C-alpha positions in Angstrom: 55.9 107.0 113.8 54.1 103.7 113.9 56.0 102.4 110.9 59.4 103.1 112.6 58.3 101.5 115.8 56.9 98.4 114.3 58.7 97.3 111.0 56.8 94.8 108.9 59.8 92.4 109.0 59.0 91.7 112.7 55.4 90.4 111.8 56.8 88.4 108.9 59.5 86.9 111.0 57.1 85.7 113.7 54.7 84.3 111.1 57.3 82.4 109.2 58.8 80.8 112.3 55.4 79.6 113.3 54.1 78.4 109.9 57.3 76.8 108.5 58.1 73.2 109.4 61.2 72.8 111.5 63.0 70.7 109.0 62.6 73.5 106.4 63.9 76.3 108.6 67.6 76.0 107.7 66.7 76.7 104.0 65.1 80.0 104.9 67.7 81.0 107.6 69.5 83.6 105.4 66.2 85.5 104.8 65.3 85.2 108.5 68.6 86.8 109.5 68.1 89.6 107.0 64.6 90.4 108.3 66.0 90.3 111.9 68.7 92.8 111.2 66.0 95.3 110.2 64.2 95.0 113.6 66.7 96.9 115.7 64.1 99.5 116.8 61.6 97.2 118.6 64.4 94.8 119.8 66.4 97.5 121.5 63.4 99.4 123.0 62.5 98.7 126.6 59.4 96.5 126.5 57.8 97.9 129.6 57.1 101.2 127.9 53.6 101.5 126.3 52.5 104.4 124.1 49.6 104.8 121.7 52.0 104.5 118.8 51.9 100.7 118.7 54.6 99.9 121.2 52.3 97.4 122.9 52.0 95.4 119.8 55.7 95.6 119.3 56.3 94.2 122.8 54.0 91.3 122.1 55.8 90.5 118.8 59.2 90.7 120.4 58.1 88.4 123.3 56.6 85.9 120.8 59.9 85.9 118.8 62.0 85.2 121.9 59.6 82.4 123.0 59.8 80.8 119.6 63.6 80.9 119.6 63.7 79.4 123.1 61.4 76.5 122.0 63.6 75.8 119.0 66.7 75.9 121.2 65.4 73.4 123.7 63.5 71.2 121.1 64.5 67.7 119.9 65.1 68.6 116.3 68.7 69.3 115.3 67.6 71.5 112.5 65.6 73.6 115.0 68.6 73.9 117.3 70.8 74.9 114.4 68.4 77.8 113.4 67.9 78.8 117.1 71.6 79.2 117.7 72.0 81.4 114.7 69.0 83.5 115.7 70.2 84.0 119.3 73.5 85.4 118.1 71.7 87.8 115.6 69.2 89.0 118.3 71.8 89.9 120.9 73.9 91.7 118.2 70.9 93.7 117.0 69.0 94.4 120.3 72.0 95.3 122.5 71.6 95.7 126.2 67.8 95.1 126.2 68.3 91.6 124.7 71.4 90.9 126.7 69.7 91.4 130.1 67.1 88.7 129.2 69.5 86.3 127.6 70.3 84.1 130.6 67.8 81.3 129.5 69.4 81.4 126.1 72.9 81.1 127.6 72.0 78.0 129.6 70.2 76.6 126.5 73.4 77.1 124.5 75.4 75.4 127.2 73.1 72.4 127.1 73.3 72.1 123.3 77.1 72.2 123.6 77.0 69.2 125.9 74.8 67.2 123.6 76.0 64.7 121.1 75.2 67.1 118.2 77.2 67.6 115.1 80.4 69.7 115.2 78.7 72.4 113.1 76.1 73.1 115.8 78.7 73.0 118.6 80.9 75.4 116.5 77.9 77.9 116.3 77.1 77.5 120.0 80.7 78.4 120.9 80.7 81.5 118.6 77.3 82.6 120.0 78.4 82.3 123.6 81.7 84.1 123.0 79.7 86.9 121.4 77.4 87.2 124.4 80.3 87.2 126.9 82.1 89.8 124.9 79.1 92.1 124.7 78.4 91.7 128.4 81.9 92.7 129.4 80.9 96.4 129.2 78.1 95.9 131.8 79.4 94.9 135.3 75.9 94.0 136.5 75.4 91.5 133.7 78.9 90.1 134.3 78.0 89.4 137.9 74.6 87.9 137.2 75.2 85.9 134.0 78.9 85.6 133.0 80.4 84.6 136.3 78.0 81.8 137.0 78.0 80.3 133.5 81.6 80.8 132.3 83.1 77.9 134.3 80.5 75.6 132.8 81.4 76.8 129.3 85.1 76.1 129.9 84.4 72.7 131.3 82.2 71.8 128.3 84.9 72.9 125.9 87.6 70.8 127.8 85.4 67.8 127.5 85.1 68.3 123.8 88.9 68.5 123.5 89.6 65.5 125.7 86.5 63.3 126.1 86.5 60.6 128.8 87.9 57.2 127.9 84.6 55.5 128.5 82.6 57.8 126.2 81.8 56.9 122.6 82.1 60.5 121.3 83.0 61.0 117.7 86.6 62.2 117.1 86.7 66.0 117.2 87.5 67.8 114.0 90.3 70.3 113.6 87.9 73.1 112.8 86.1 72.7 116.1 89.4 72.6 118.0 90.5 75.8 116.2 87.2 77.4 117.2 87.6 76.5 120.8 91.2 77.9 120.9 90.1 81.1 119.2 87.2 81.5 121.6 89.3 81.4 124.7 91.9 83.5 123.2 89.2 86.2 122.9 87.7 85.9 126.3 90.8 85.2 128.5 91.9 88.9 128.4 88.3 89.9 129.5 87.9 87.4 132.3 91.3 86.2 133.4 90.4 85.6 137.0 87.4 83.4 136.3 89.4 81.3 133.9 92.6 81.0 136.0 91.7 77.5 137.3 91.5 76.2 133.7 94.9 77.6 132.5 97.0 74.5 133.1 94.4 72.3 131.4 94.2 74.4 128.3 98.0 74.5 128.1 98.2 70.7 128.2 95.4 70.3 125.6 97.1 72.8 123.2 100.6 71.3 123.5 100.2 68.7 120.6 99.1 71.5 118.2 101.9 74.1 119.0 104.9 72.8 117.1 104.0 69.5 115.3 106.4 67.4 113.3 106.3 64.6 110.8 106.9 62.2 113.6 103.4 62.9 114.9 100.5 60.7 113.9 98.2 63.5 112.9 98.7 66.4 110.4 98.0 69.8 112.0 96.9 72.7 109.7 98.8 75.9 109.9 95.8 77.9 111.0 95.3 75.5 114.0 98.9 75.9 114.9 98.5 79.7 114.9 95.4 79.6 117.0 96.8 77.2 119.6 100.0 79.4 120.0 97.9 82.5 120.4 95.9 80.8 123.2 99.1 79.7 125.0 100.7 83.1 124.8 97.7 84.7 126.4 97.5 82.2 129.2 100.0 84.3 131.1 97.2 86.8 131.8 95.5 84.3 134.1 98.5 84.4 136.6 98.0 86.0 140.0 98.3 89.7 140.4 101.8 90.8 139.4 102.9 87.4 138.1 101.8 87.8 134.5 105.1 89.4 133.4 107.2 86.7 135.1 105.1 84.0 133.5 105.5 85.6 130.1 109.3 85.8 130.4 109.6 82.3 131.8 107.6 80.7 129.0 109.6 82.6 126.3 112.9 81.5 128.0 111.8 77.9 127.9 111.1 78.1 124.2 114.5 79.6 123.4 116.3 76.9 125.4 114.2 74.2 123.7 115.2 75.6 120.3 118.9 75.4 121.2 118.6 71.9 122.5 116.9 70.9 119.2 119.5 72.6 117.2 122.2 70.6 119.0 120.7 67.5 117.5 119.9 68.8 114.0 123.3 70.6 113.6 125.4 67.8 115.0 126.8 67.1 111.5 128.6 70.5 111.8 131.4 71.5 114.1 129.9 74.7 115.3 132.0 77.5 116.7 129.0 79.5 118.1 128.8 80.5 121.7 126.0 82.5 123.4 127.0 86.0 124.4 123.6 87.3 125.3 124.1 87.4 129.1 120.4 86.7 129.4 118.9 84.0 131.6 118.1 82.2 128.4 121.8 82.0 127.4 122.5 78.4 126.4 125.6 76.2 126.4 125.7 73.6 123.5 125.5 70.0 124.6 127.5 67.1 123.2 125.5 65.0 120.8 125.4 61.2 120.8 126.1 59.8 117.3 125.0 56.2 118.0 121.4 57.0 117.5 119.4 59.2 115.1 118.8 62.9 116.0 115.9 63.0 118.4 114.2 65.1 121.0 111.0 65.9 122.9 109.4 63.8 125.6 106.2 62.6 127.1 106.2 65.0 130.1 103.5 67.6 130.6 106.0 70.4 130.2 107.6 68.9 127.1 106.7 68.8 123.4 105.9 65.5 121.7 108.9 63.4 120.7 110.5 63.6 117.3 113.1 61.6 115.4 115.2 62.4 112.3 116.6 65.5 110.8 113.4 66.4 108.9 111.3 66.2 112.0 113.9 68.1 114.0 114.0 70.9 111.4 110.2 71.1 111.6 110.4 71.4 115.4 113.0 74.2 115.0 110.8 76.1 112.5 107.8 75.7 114.7 109.7 77.0 117.8 110.9 80.1 115.8 107.3 80.9 114.7 106.2 80.4 118.3 108.7 82.9 119.6 107.6 85.3 116.9 104.0 84.9 118.2 105.2 85.9 121.6 106.5 89.1 120.1 103.4 89.6 118.0 100.6 89.2 120.6 99.8 92.1 122.9 100.1 91.9 126.7 98.3 93.8 129.4 101.5 94.8 131.3 104.9 96.0 130.0 107.3 93.1 129.4 111.0 93.0 128.7 111.8 91.5 125.3 115.1 89.4 125.3 116.6 91.0 122.2 120.0 89.6 122.9 118.7 86.1 123.1 116.9 86.5 119.8 120.0 87.8 118.2 121.9 84.8 119.6 119.4 82.5 117.7 120.0 84.4 114.5 123.7 84.4 115.0 123.8 80.6 115.4 121.8 79.9 112.3 123.6 82.5 110.1 127.1 81.3 111.2 126.4 78.0 109.4 127.5 78.3 105.8 126.4 75.5 103.4 128.9 74.3 100.9 129.0 75.9 97.5 127.1 73.9 94.8 130.0 74.1 92.3 132.5 72.7 94.8 133.9 69.3 93.9 133.7 68.0 97.5 130.5 69.0 99.2 132.0 68.4 102.6 133.6 71.5 104.0 136.3 71.7 106.7 133.9 72.2 109.6 131.9 69.0 108.9 131.8 66.3 111.5 133.3 63.1 110.3 131.3 60.9 112.7 128.1 61.7 110.8 127.1 59.9 107.7 126.7 61.4 104.3 122.9 60.9 104.2 122.4 62.9 107.4 124.6 65.7 106.0 122.5 65.8 102.8 119.3 66.0 104.8 120.7 68.9 106.8 121.5 70.9 103.7 118.0 70.1 102.3 116.1 71.5 105.3 118.6 74.3 106.2 117.0 76.9 103.8 113.7 76.5 105.5 115.3 77.2 108.9 116.9 80.3 107.4 113.5 81.5 106.2 112.0 81.0 109.7 114.9 83.0 111.2 114.2 85.8 108.7 110.5 85.8 109.7 111.5 86.1 113.4 113.7 89.0 112.6 111.0 90.6 110.6 108.5 90.3 113.4 111.0 91.7 115.9 111.8 94.7 113.6 108.1 95.5 113.1 107.2 95.1 116.7 110.0 97.0 118.3 110.3 99.7 115.6 113.0 102.3 116.5 114.0 100.3 119.5 115.5 97.7 117.2 118.0 100.2 115.7 120.9 99.1 118.0 120.7 95.6 116.7 119.8 96.5 113.1 123.4 96.6 111.8 124.3 93.2 113.2 121.0 91.8 111.9 121.7 93.2 108.4 125.1 91.5 108.3 123.5 88.2 109.3 120.8 88.6 106.7 123.4 89.1 103.9 125.2 85.9 105.0 122.0 83.9 104.9 120.9 85.4 101.6 124.2 84.6 99.9 123.8 80.9 100.6 120.1 80.5 99.7 119.1 83.2 97.3 118.4 80.6 94.6 115.1 79.8 96.3 112.1 82.2 95.9 111.0 81.9 99.5 114.5 83.0 100.7 114.3 86.0 98.4 110.8 86.9 99.5 111.8 86.9 103.2 115.0 88.8 102.5 113.1 91.5 100.5 110.6 92.0 103.3 113.2 92.1 106.0 115.6 94.4 104.1 112.9 96.9 103.4 112.0 97.2 107.1 115.7 97.6 108.0 116.2 100.3 105.4 113.4 102.3 106.9 115.1 102.1 110.3 118.8 102.7 109.4 119.0 103.1 105.6 119.9 106.8 105.4 122.8 106.4 107.8 124.4 103.4 106.0 128.1 103.6 105.1 129.4 103.1 101.6 130.8 99.7 102.3 127.5 98.5 103.7 125.6 99.8 100.7 127.9 98.0 98.3 127.3 94.8 100.2 123.6 95.0 99.2 124.5 94.5 95.5 123.4 90.8 95.4 120.0 91.5 96.9 119.5 94.5 94.6 120.4 92.5 91.5 118.1 89.6 92.5 115.3 92.1 93.2 115.6 93.7 89.8 115.8 90.3 88.1 112.6 89.0 89.8 110.7 92.1 88.8 112.0 92.0 85.2 111.3 88.2 84.9 107.7 88.6 86.2 107.1 91.2 83.5 108.7 89.2 80.7 111.8 91.2 80.1 114.4 88.4 80.7 115.5 86.9 77.4 116.2 83.2 77.0 119.9 82.3 77.2 121.6 81.1 74.2 121.8 77.4 73.5 125.0 75.9 75.0 127.0 73.2 73.3 128.9 70.3 74.9 132.1 68.6 73.8 132.7 64.9 73.9 135.8 64.1 75.7 135.7 60.3 75.9 138.6 59.7 73.5 136.5 60.4 70.4 136.8 63.4 68.2 135.5 66.5 69.9 132.4 68.0 68.3 129.6 70.3 69.2 126.3 68.8 70.0 123.1 71.0 70.1 121.0 69.8 73.0 117.7 71.4 71.8 116.7 70.0 68.4 113.8 72.5 68.1 116.4 75.2 67.7 116.8 74.2 64.1 113.1 75.0 63.5 113.1 78.4 65.1 116.2 80.5 64.6 115.0 83.2 67.0 114.4 81.1 70.0 117.1 83.0 71.9 115.0 86.2 71.5 112.0 84.8 73.4 111.3 85.9 76.9 111.6 83.5 79.8 108.2 82.8 81.5 108.7 83.1 85.3 105.8 82.5 87.7 106.2 84.2 91.0 103.7 84.8 93.7 101.9 88.2 93.8 103.2 88.8 97.3 106.8 88.2 96.0 106.4 90.8 93.3 104.9 93.4 95.6 107.7 92.8 98.1 110.3 93.2 95.4 108.7 96.4 94.1 108.4 97.9 97.6 112.1 97.1 98.2 113.1 98.8 94.9 111.3 101.9 96.0 112.9 101.8 99.4 116.4 101.5 97.8 115.8 104.8 96.0 114.3 106.6 99.0 116.1 105.2 102.0 119.6 104.5 100.8 122.3 107.2 100.2 122.3 107.3 96.4 126.0 108.5 96.2 127.0 105.2 97.7 125.3 103.0 95.1 127.5 102.1 92.2 126.5 103.8 89.0 126.0 100.5 87.0 123.8 99.2 89.8 121.7 102.3 89.9 121.3 102.2 86.1 120.0 98.7 86.4 117.5 99.8 89.1 116.3 102.6 86.9 116.0 100.3 83.9 113.9 97.9 86.0 111.6 100.7 87.2 111.0 102.1 83.7 110.5 98.8 81.9 108.1 97.4 84.5 106.3 100.8 84.9 106.9 101.0 88.7 105.6 104.5 89.3 106.6 104.7 93.0 110.2 103.6 92.3 110.5 106.2 89.4 109.2 109.0 91.6 111.5 108.0 94.4 114.5 108.0 92.0 113.6 111.5 90.8 113.2 112.9 94.3 116.5 111.2 95.4 118.9 111.7 92.5 122.4 110.4 92.4 125.0 113.2 92.5 128.5 112.9 91.1 131.6 114.3 92.6 131.0 117.7 91.0 127.5 117.8 92.5 125.8 117.0 89.2 122.8 114.8 88.7 123.2 113.0 85.3 120.5 110.4 85.7 117.1 112.1 85.5 114.2 109.9 84.2 111.5 112.5 84.4 110.7 112.3 80.6 110.1 108.5 80.9 107.9 109.0 84.0 105.7 111.7 82.4 105.3 109.6 79.2 104.2 106.5 81.2 101.9 108.3 83.7 100.7 111.5 82.0 97.6 111.9 84.2 99.0 111.0 87.6 98.8 113.7 90.3 102.2 113.0 91.8 103.8 113.1 88.4 102.1 116.4 87.6 103.5 117.9 90.7 107.0 116.8 89.7 106.6 118.1 86.2 105.7 121.6 87.3 108.0 121.9 90.3 111.1 119.7 89.8 114.2 121.4 88.5 116.8 118.7 88.0 119.6 121.2 87.2 118.9 123.7 89.9 121.2 122.0 92.4 124.2 121.7 90.0 127.0 124.2 89.6 126.3 127.3 87.6 129.8 127.9 86.3 130.3 124.9 84.1 130.8 125.5 80.4 129.3 123.3 77.8 132.0 122.0 75.7 131.6 120.4 72.3 131.7 116.9 73.7 128.8 117.5 76.1 126.9 119.2 73.3 127.2 116.1 71.1 126.1 113.9 74.1 123.0 116.1 74.6 122.1 115.8 70.9 122.5 112.1 71.0 120.3 111.8 74.1 117.6 114.0 72.4 117.6 111.8 69.4 117.0 108.7 71.6 114.2 110.4 73.4 112.5 111.4 70.2 112.7 107.8 68.9 111.1 106.5 72.2 114.2 104.3 72.7 115.8 103.4 76.0 119.5 104.1 76.6 120.3 101.6 79.3 123.8 100.5 79.8 125.0 104.1 79.5 124.7 106.9 82.0 121.9 109.4 81.7 123.8 112.5 80.6 122.2 115.7 81.6 124.7 118.5 81.2 124.4 121.7 83.3 124.1 124.9 81.3 125.3 128.3 82.3 122.6 130.8 81.6 125.0 133.7 81.3 126.9 132.1 78.5 125.8 131.5 74.9 124.2 128.2 74.1 125.7 126.8 70.9 123.4 124.9 68.5 124.0 123.0 65.2 124.1 125.3 62.2 122.8 123.9 58.9 125.1 124.6 55.9 123.3 126.1 52.9 123.2 124.1 49.7 122.0 124.5 46.2 118.3 124.2 45.5 118.8 120.9 43.6 120.6 119.1 46.4 119.0 120.9 49.4 117.3 118.6 51.9 114.1 119.2 53.6 113.9 121.8 56.4 116.1 120.8 59.3 114.2 120.5 62.6 115.4 119.8 66.0 114.2 117.0 68.2 110.7 117.8 69.7 111.0 119.0 73.2 108.1 117.6 75.3 108.5 120.1 78.1 107.9 123.5 76.3 104.8 125.3 75.3 103.9 126.2 71.7 105.0 129.7 70.9 103.1 132.3 68.9 104.2 133.3 65.3 106.6 136.1 64.9 106.7 138.8 62.2 110.0 140.3 61.0 109.7 143.6 59.1 112.4 144.7 56.6 112.2 148.1 54.9 108.8 148.9 53.6 107.7 145.3 53.0 106.4 143.0 55.6 107.1 139.3 55.5 105.7 136.9 58.1 108.3 134.4 59.3 106.8 131.9 61.6 108.9 130.0 64.0 106.9 126.9 65.0 108.5 124.7 67.7 107.5 121.0 68.0 104.1 120.5 69.6 103.9 118.4 72.7 101.5 117.6 75.5 104.0 118.3 78.2 104.6 121.9 79.3 107.4 121.7 81.8 110.0 124.4 81.2 113.6 123.8 82.2 116.7 126.0 81.8 118.6 123.5 79.6 115.6 122.9 77.3 114.1 126.3 76.8 117.3 127.4 75.0 116.6 124.8 72.2 114.0 127.1 70.7 115.7 130.5 71.2 115.0 133.1 68.5 117.5 133.2 65.7 119.7 136.3 65.6 120.7 135.9 62.0 119.0 134.7 58.9 121.4 133.0 56.4 120.9 132.9 52.6 122.6 131.0 49.9 126.1 132.3 49.5 125.8 131.8 45.7 123.5 134.8 45.6 125.0 138.2 45.5 124.0 140.6 48.3 123.2 144.0 46.8 121.6 145.7 49.7 122.5 146.3 53.2 120.4 144.8 56.0 118.4 146.9 58.3 117.9 145.8 61.9 114.3 146.1 63.0 113.3 145.3 66.6 110.7 142.5 66.8 108.0 142.7 69.4 107.7 139.5 71.5 104.3 138.7 72.8 105.0 135.3 74.3 107.2 135.8 77.4 107.3 132.1 78.1 109.1 131.5 74.8 112.4 133.1 75.9 114.7 131.0 78.1 114.8 132.2 81.8 117.8 134.3 82.6 118.7 135.0 78.9 118.4 138.3 77.1 115.8 138.7 74.4 117.4 138.4 71.0 116.1 140.0 67.9 116.1 138.7 64.4 117.9 140.4 61.4 117.0 139.7 57.9 119.3 140.1 54.9 117.4 141.2 51.8 118.7 139.8 48.5 118.5 141.5 45.0 115.4 141.3 42.8 116.6 138.1 41.0 117.2 136.4 44.3 113.8 137.5 45.5 112.1 135.9 42.5 113.7 132.5 43.3 113.4 132.8 47.1 110.2 130.7 47.1 112.2 127.6 46.0 115.1 128.1 48.4 115.0 126.9 52.0 115.6 129.4 54.8 118.1 128.3 57.5 117.9 129.6 61.0 120.8 129.6 63.4 119.2 128.8 66.8 121.7 130.7 68.9 121.7 133.2 71.6 124.5 135.8 72.0 125.3 137.2 75.4 126.6 140.4 73.9 125.3 142.4 70.9 128.5 144.4 70.4 130.3 143.9 67.1 127.4 142.2 65.4 127.9 144.3 62.2 131.5 143.1 62.1 130.4 139.5 62.4 128.0 139.9 59.5 130.7 141.3 57.3 133.0 138.5 58.2 130.3 135.9 57.5 129.6 137.3 54.0 133.3 137.2 53.1 134.0 133.7 54.4 131.4 132.0 52.1 128.9 129.2 52.6 131.4 126.7 53.9 132.3 128.8 57.0 128.9 130.1 57.8 128.5 127.7 60.8 129.4 130.0 63.7 129.2 129.2 67.3 128.5 131.8 69.9 
């Protein structure tokens, strides 16, 4: 159709570019780009084809558009060049191959704009547009041969002149944003055209060196994003090596970084008498050098293959952290060929840092036995100040290696876990140390968690406790500690002094929650670790108090994933029982969640327990206490979650209410509502010629999960007791009761039938004012029930409480 071939936006675009003044074009650039994105049809159609459907007019308009863009690109107005660069990028993205094959004049125009003395914004846009064109042309060898190969060296030369202008030029100092754009641009096109850019590899490496691992000794401040982009560029420069030499170049560069790190550590750690030795056996194995104590710690140099010089412990620690992140970038960036990762050398770095143990803060003398007496106290203090940052950088390196290598990192996982625990023990007071440890431990648990030994799991106690505390503190469940008092011991009379005077105004200040502000990434990492501790750690190895603390944290902070993982991976006792089941809490907090619904209707917490355990009186009292707590919506932390195992072949005893006189008789005794059972239908018990409707109404609930140990709570009563003060003048007749609700009976149990004892006429008249007590019990055998009735009638009301 003509409308599809020639959209109205194309006419409007050409008209607005002609009628609008050049200085006003940047203001309407967003609307121009929107109209241009809707002209894909005419821009991508071959312009030589002419049909009666208006393609000739479309070709004329497309040619006019390209001409107007070229005139703006080569014009004298900076505003026009700015708009032209943006339109060039949009046209080649929208038109595809048809616009790329005619884009050589635009490419040369962009290169000329890049060499002008325009603002950094226009140059930034020129670089982005050229990289986009070169990237799209990589799929067409003909265009690569005709356009990319002749113009790409010019583009590299122009960018190098921007990075390092000649000494005689009066160019404005380049901004960090433009430098970052250049590094990102060549990081993108070096893998596409490594041979063409091989001659510029050494120059780009030299220009990027000041931005790789900066320190406070440098004159300029380098943003973190610029450091990352420069490192990514240098890592990919190994692709420009001759055929077959890229792998060797990658390994040689990484080996140089590792040796530089150790030489820097010799200076920064000279206040410690280290006992570390390299055992990697790799070519990057390093022998510690003797430090000179007459001058400050220093390193680096002015050579082309050296990093800028640094002086002082603070600058040295920044160099070490930068080198660790640089090594991590080598592992993170992809390569064209398979390379050999020096895992042993990386483990050596972690071992050296983790073997340094800072002094305990509560120690009277901060100096430990392995401190070097030739170093001053100020340098030692500076070392312990910067040391946690070095530990965090080492954890980041381990995290990158774990994620990059995956299952191949399993042989080194156990050693790395021990190193992590040592570093965490000395610096867990800092949030950044805890965050790095949470992320790293979660990755290690996914690799080797299910195979951990009991001693290893017990060693995770400190990390688990801090993880729970961070989650609870962020949710406001950590109470303020009580006010401490101090005693004066300067020879005067000892007396208590309250430090906080506001405590007199508010007596409940200890009950307030502590406000803790943690980063959202920190909280997500802690919650993910808590879930992994339930799902990837053998639960039988976790101490019971520690698991209870984990469950308490998951429930209070409404962590659904952790609660589901705890239900799916229960902790079993020595007798194979699972006492800690929090499914009621989970269903109460997330009643409409799909995963919780699946658990409600399929999970049987007692199905895995032994079937021959008898429920003694002590377990029955524990069950009743737990039911009472659940009915009151109260949490029972600090005590184990009792969930006794019932034997379905035995009778289930229940509490029997003792009959009282009508004057002192309490209201009808009801059991704790069970949220997992459906509502039964009323039952009718017939005695003699009269019919009385006796309705047994269990507590209503929205939950309908049936379990063996809970369905017995509403078993049908076998015997109906009346006040023993009334004389029984007639014998009872046993009439079978038809049951219409099969779900009402507990699974595996026999259907019991109710018997009714009919009193005399006087008792019948006053029966409306007397409460009827039902013994909720299920007998496994119906033999001798007549003898039991006679014995109950003779014993009196005080002995009517019988247990099956």
